[in-house]
N, C-alpha and C positions, 0 to 999 in steps of 0.2 A: 499582493501576496496573500497567503493564507496558510492554514495548517496543511502542509503538503503530505504528511504521512503520520501514522500512529503505530505504536508498537506495544504489544502485551508481552511483558517479560517477568521472570521470577527474580528473586534476590537472595539466594542462598550464599552466605559468605564463603562457604567452602569451595565455591566455584573459582575464587581468586587463588591462583597458585600459591602465593605467599601464605595463605591461610590453609588451603587444602593440603598442601605438602604431599601431593600425590593422590589424595582422595578425590580430587576434582576429576580424575579419569573415570570415576564411577558414572559421571553424568556427561560423557563425551558428546553425546548427541545434542544436549542442551548448549554446551560450549560452542559447537559448530554453528548451531542456529543463532546464538547470540552474536557470534562474529559476523554472520551474514546480515543480521539486523543492523549492526554497527556500520558495516560497509554501506548499507543503503542510506543510513543517516549521513555518512561522509559524502556520498554522491550528491545529496540534496544540499549540503552546506548550509544548514539552517542558521539564522541569526539568533534564534532562541530555541532552547530545548526545555520543554515543560515536563516536569516529572511529578506525578502524584504517588505518594508513598504511604502505606499503612503505618510506617514507623516514624513519620514526621509528627509534629504536634497535633493531637487529636482531642476534640471536645464532643460532648454529647449533642450540642445544638449550635455548633459554629464551625465553619470551614476556615482553618488557619492557612494563610498564605505568607510565606516567610518574608520578613521585611528587610530593609537595609540595602546596601550596595554590594555586599559580598558575604561569603561564608566559607568556613574551613571545616575539614573533618579528616579523620583517619580511621584505619581499622585497628587501632590500639586495643579496643575492647575484645578483639578476636586474635590477639597475639601478633599483629603485624603493623606496628606503628609507623614503619617505613613506607607503607602504602597510604599516601595522604593526598588531599585535594584542597585546592584554593580556587573557588569559583566566583565569578561575578554574577550578580543578579540583574535581570532586566527590570530595573526599578520603574521605568516608564510604563511598561506593560502591566506590572503589578498595580501601579496607581490607577490605571484605566480600568482594570478588572474590578478593583475596589470601588471606583466611582460608579461603574455600571451596576454593580451589586447594590450599592447604596441607594440608587435611584428607585429601585423596586423593593427596598427594605429586605433584600436577600441577605441571610446571615453568613457573610464571608468577608474577610479582610485580614489585615496584618496585626491586629491587636492580639495580645495574649501569648506572645512567644515565651516558651518555658526554657528552651535550650537552643541556642543559635547554631550549634554544631550540626553538620550534615549527618543524617542517619544512614544506616546501612542499606535501607530500602532505596535510598537515592544514590548511594555511592557504588553499589554493585553495578547498576546500569551504566553509571558514569565511567567505571573502570573499563568496560568494554568500549564505550564510545570514545573515550580519550586515547585509546590505543590507535585510533584511526582518524580522529577529527579533534583538533585542538581549539577550533573556533567556536563562536557563539556563546551567549550568556545563558543562564538557566533561570527557571522559576521552580520553586518547590511548593507543592500543594499537599495539605493534609486532608484526611478524610473526616467524617463526623458520624455521630449516631443517628442522624436524621434519615428519613426514608430514602429509598433508592431514587425516587422521582426527583428529590432535591439534589442528589448528586448529578443526575442527568442535566438538570437545569444549570448547575454550576458549569458543566462542560459547555453548554450553549453560550453562557455569558463569556467564558474564556474565548470561545471562537469568535464572538462578536468583537471583543477587544482586539484580537489578533487582526481581524479584517480591517477595523477602523485605523489601526496603526500601519497597516500594510506590511506586517512582519512576515518573513519566511520562517515558518516554525514547524517543529515536529512535537508530537505528544508521546510521552513514554508512560504507560500505565504499569507501574511496578506492583507486583503482587504474586505470591505463591497461590497454588490451588489448594486442594484439601490436604490437611495434615493427618488424616486418618485413613490411610490407604492400606496399611499392613500391620498385623499384630506385632511384628518384629520392629516396627518403626518407633520413633521416640514418643509418639502420641497415641499409639495403639490403633485400633481399627473400628470403623463404624460403617455400616452398609451404605450410608449416605455419601461416604467419601468417594468411592469409585464412581457412583452415580453422578455426583457433582462434577467431577473431572470430565466424564464423558459428555455431559450436557453442555458445559461451558466451552469445551473445545469444539463441539459441533456448532454451537451458536456463533462462536468467533470465527471459525473457519469459513462460515457462510456469510459473515458480515451482517448477521441478522440482529443488530444491536438492540432493537426494541425488546427482543425476547429476554434480555438480561434483566429487565424490570419485572419479569414474571416469576423470578425465583423467589420462593417463599423464604422469608428471613429465618424462620425456625429451621428449615431444611439446611440453609447455609450455615447456621450455628452448629448443627449436629455434624455437618461435614468438616467443621473447623477450617474453613477457608479464610484467607486473609486479604485476598486481592479483589473481591467482587466489587466493592464500592469504587475502587480505583478504576476498574474496567468500565464501570458505568459512567464515571466522569468522562473518560475517553470517548465513550459512545456518544454522550451529549455533545462533545467537542466536534464530532464528525456528523452531527445531525444534518440531514439533507445533502450530504456530500456523496457523490458516486465514487465508491472505492473498489479496489481489487483486494480482496482478502486472501491471505495465503497462510496456511498452517505450516510452520517450520519444524516444530518438534513438540513432543509430550513425553515426559519420563516420570516414573514413580518408583525408581529403584531404592530410594532412601525412606520410603513411606510417606513422603511429601510430594505433591504433584507440582511439576515444573512445566509450564506451557509457554510456548512462544508463537505468536502470530503477528503478521505484519499487515498493515492496511495502507495502501498507496492510493492517493487521489488519482482517479483514472481520467485520461483525456476524454472530453465529451464525444469525440468522433469514435474512439475505441469503445467507450461505454455504450454508445448506440448500437454498434456492431455486435458487441457481446450480448446485450439485452435481446437483440434480434435472434441471434443464434440460439440462445437459451430457450426463448419462447417457441421457436420453430422446431427445435430438436425434441423438446419435452412435451409440447402440446400440439404441434403441427399448425401453429397459429402465426400469421404474419402480424406483427405489432403495428399499431398506429404510431405516428411520430409523437413521442412523449412531450408533454406540455413544457417541461423544463429544458428542452433542446434549445441551445443558443440560436439567436437570430442569424448568425453568420452561416449556420448549417441549414436553417429553414428557408432563407431568402436568397440563396445563390444556386446556380446550376453548374455542374462540372462532371467530368468523368471521374471515376474512382475505382480503385482496386482494394479488395479486402483479402488479406493474406492471413492464413491460420497456420500456426506451428504447434507442434507437440514435442516437448523435450528437445527443442532445437531443430526438429525435422519438419519439413513442409507437410501440411495436412490438408491443404486446400487453398486455392487462389483463383479468384474470378473477378473480373472487372470490366469496366467500360471505358473506351478511349475518349469519347465525348458524352455529354449529358444525354440520357435517354428518359429520365424521369422529370417530374415537374420541379423538383428541387433536390439539393444534395442529400438531404436527410433520406428521402425515398430512394435515392441512388444507392446509398450505403445499405439500407435495409434490403433492397433487392439483391445486391451483390453479396451481402453477408449470408443470405439464405442460399444463394448459389454456391458460394465457396464452401459452405459446410455440408451441403447435401447433393450438389450436382456437378462437382468437378469430376470428370470422367476418369481421372488418374487415381482416385481414392474412393473407398467406401464412404457412405454418409457418416457424419459424426454421430456418436451415440451419447445418451445422457450421462453415462458414467465417465465420459472423457471431459466434460465441461470444465471441471476445476483445473485441468491440466493444460488448457489451451492458452497460447499466446496469440493475440490478435493485433494486426497492424492495419491501418487504413491509409492509403496513398491517394491524395487528391491531385488530379492532373491539370496542368495548364493546357490551353488550346494548342494542339500540335502545330509546329512550324516547319514548312518544307525547307530543306537545306540542299546545297549543291554538292557537298563533299563530306566525307567522313571526318575530315579535319575540323569540321565545325562541331564535332561531338566531344564529350567529356564523360567518361563512364561514371564519375562520381556525381556530376551535376545533372546530366541529361539522360532521360530514357530515349529509346529509339523505336520507331515504327518502320519496318521494311516492307515495301509493297511491290508486288509484281502482278499486274492485272488485278483480278479480284482476290488474289491471295495476299494475306497480310500477317505479319508476325510482330509482336511487341515484347520489349524487355524493359523492365523498370530500371532506374539508375541505382547506383551504390549498393549492388548486391554482392554478398560474400562469394569469393571465387571468380568474380568477373573483374579482371584487372586491366584489360585493354579494350580499345574500341573495336579491334578486329574480333575479339571474343564476343563482344556484345552484339555485333552485327551478325556473326555466324550463328549464334544461339537464336536470335530473332528470326533469321531465315529458316532455320530448322523448324521452329515453332509454326511458321507460316507455310511449310511445305515447299519452300523455294530452294532450288538447286544452285550450286555455284555456276557462274557463267551466264545466268539469266540476267536480263536487264532489271535493275531495281531502282526504286524511288525511296529516298530517305526523308523521314520527318523526325524532328526531335521535340521533346517536351520536358518540362520540369515538374517535380512533384513536391508537395508538402507532406512529409511523412508523420503520421500520428501513431504513437506506440505507447 
């Protein structure tokens, strides 16, 4: 297991209805995005939710990780004591993080706790998460006054500990953006405020995490941001991981920037197809097989289909029934290029569509000849219908295809085969990567 996903989220207490008392409607887009992020966490069912918060214990030259087996907190300071939390800490993971940090004399550990209560930078994300997912322990991580590079390194240490223990985990980087977006806002206006929000949302929506280290600290101070260091720890925790970044929302209606982005670990088959499409569409270049491509993709041969959807609608689908390239990686690269630019049913994908595409890769088993349609199952098997040199194929488990008769009929239509003609059936299974 590993860090399966990460989430950049804000922490305005007013977003909790018991505190906002109606004002939360001012940031409705943020609420909807938060709910979407919480649903993604619930789908993952993590064993551990790691939260870095600017409002946890913070030192100039030390990263504090909350100790003990559990912690409690409430929104009493915001007039809502009835909204309370009692959370278990993942003590085993905390101890390993501290051990790994100690081995390299890195300044992080559980010493120096000033207040054991959960802070609002931790509780606001938890409020949304616990509406949908009650499981999993937590870890609470504070920021420091150390350079951004040290925050990135802490994230790498955290990821190493998660991998060593085999935890299924998610990382939540709690932090607001600029507090100086409007003259009418509680902190006034600075020109660096809107610039900071624009830059950080651009970087995070592209998943270009290393660029977070290039923000000048003086610029960040003038923008009065509070979450940048939290985001950088998250970036370090995802170092080297191929992710799918998605911008869910950005609002500045209160004079403070609230941004939400999600970062999901991408299946290596899909990551290869996506990287292929991006390079070909933007540069006209066919990529070489990346060095970090898993051996299972490099060292096997199989037919594969690459399917591209946009907002739920098919945008391109091209594949091969049996292996045509020297390995599966090259098969995916070839078919990803074809699906994005050569499907005769659709115009070629354009660069401005890239962030909106959903990509699936289906790897096919060797086709098996069958004697009867009774040997088919629309959920398990795809079908190949042949008549002479004409041939039509349909993948299994497709939305709207509920019967074997539908499956065969559509495959015949795709192959230009008419009813009443003598047909030969083959079935195959697929492993779907999405």
